[in-house]
N, C-alpha and C positions, 0 to 999 in steps of 0.2 A: 244435811243442809247448808242450802246457798242462799246467802242475800248477796243482794245489789244495792247500794246505799246512796243514792246521788241526794247532793245538795239542791236544794232548788228553791227559786226566788217563790214560785207558785206551782201547784200542780193538781190535777183533778183526775177521776175515774168517771167514767159515764159506762151503763148499762140501759139499753134498750132506750137510750135517746134520753135517760133521766140519769143525773149527775147522784154517784152513793156517796162519794167521798169528795173532798176537797181542802185544800190547804193554801197558806201564805208561806211564808220562809219557813224552812224546815227537811225534812228527810222523807223522800219519796223510798220505799224500801218494797224490791220484790222478793219475794218470798219462796223458794222450791224448798219443798222436804224429798228426802232422800229413804230410801230400803234403812232400815235401821236406826232412823231419827227418834228422838224421845225428848220427854219435858225436860232433862235434865240441860240438854241441847239451847233448847229453847229458852228456858230461865238464864243460861251464859248467856246468850245471844243478846238479851234484851237488855241484864245490866250493862256488857259492856257496849251496846248501844247508845244506853244513858248518860254514860260517861265518855264516847268518843264524842273528841275534840277537833273538827273541820271546819271552825268559823274564823274567821280573821278577828283579831282583836284590835285597837287604837292602832298600833303599830305595823298592823299589816301580817302578821303572824299566826299562823293556822294555830290558835290556843284557846278558842272557846266552844263550848258545849252547846249542845241545843238548848239547855235549861239555861246557859249563859244569854243567849240571845231571844227568848222567848218563842221559839220555832215551833212548829207542828211536825206530826205525824201521819203519813200516809200508807198503808200498807197494802200490797198486792198481789195476790199468790200467782206465781209462775212455772208452773210443773215446768216448761221448756228451758227452763236454767240446767235442767239435767240432759239435756240435748247430748246426745254420742253421733258425730258425724266419721266416728274413724273408719266404717265398713261402708262404701258405697254414700249415692247422693241425698238419701233418705235417711233423718235422723231418726234414731233410735232411742227409748224414753224407758228402756228398761232398768234403769240405777233409780228413777223416780220414785216416790212411794207411791203404796195403790192409794186411790181416791180417799177411800175411807178415811185411812188412818192421816192421808195428807191434811184432809181436812179438820180432822179432829186436833191434828196439829198447828194448825192453822188459826183455827178458834181458839186455841191454847195460848200461841202467840200473840195476838188480839188481847185476851184476858190479861197476861204478862204485863205490855204495853201499858194498857191503861192503869196497871196497878202503880207504873214508873213515870208517866208522864200524864195521865189524867185523862184527858179527849184522845182518841185517836180515831182519823176516818180511815174508811176501807173501800177495796172493792169487795163482789159479791162472788164466793171460792167456784167453780167450776163455771162461772159465765163467760160469755166472749165478751170482753172489755174494750174499752176504747181510752187508753191513759192520753192525758196532755199535761206536759210541763215544761217550764225553762229553767234549766239548768244554770246552776249559778256556781261561775267559774269556767268551763265547766269542773266539779270535783265530783270522784264516782268512786267507791269503795267496795272489794268485794270480797267476801266471806266464804268460806269453803271449810267444811266443818273436815273434811277429807286432810287437807294441810293444818289442822290443831291438833 
């Protein structure tokens, strides 16, 4: 499983001209599901995401969580996080999870996020999406389960 977590001032995702998810200050989470990923990985990532401290406190130190700042979460599925460009010029996605399994774990990720954060905005799995955001910092964190 791979996550790209961006601290944003605002972000939204649009499908076929309709906004399906929109947040103000918070996290834009791009989620890629890989082969062999499972529910325990989702649970671990969501708990860590809830505790992650990447917002500045009054002294300018990176010491506050999303809960501390009243932030929101927008999750967008993105299998292209598994693009492998080692051979040739066209990416291979053989390490990405199967579409059915990836959708199941994406939905489980959303469910677990709702338990931790309450309201969670999101895109539509498998849809052609347009993502708009304003990075704050910019501050971006990348998590790859193969490195954990």
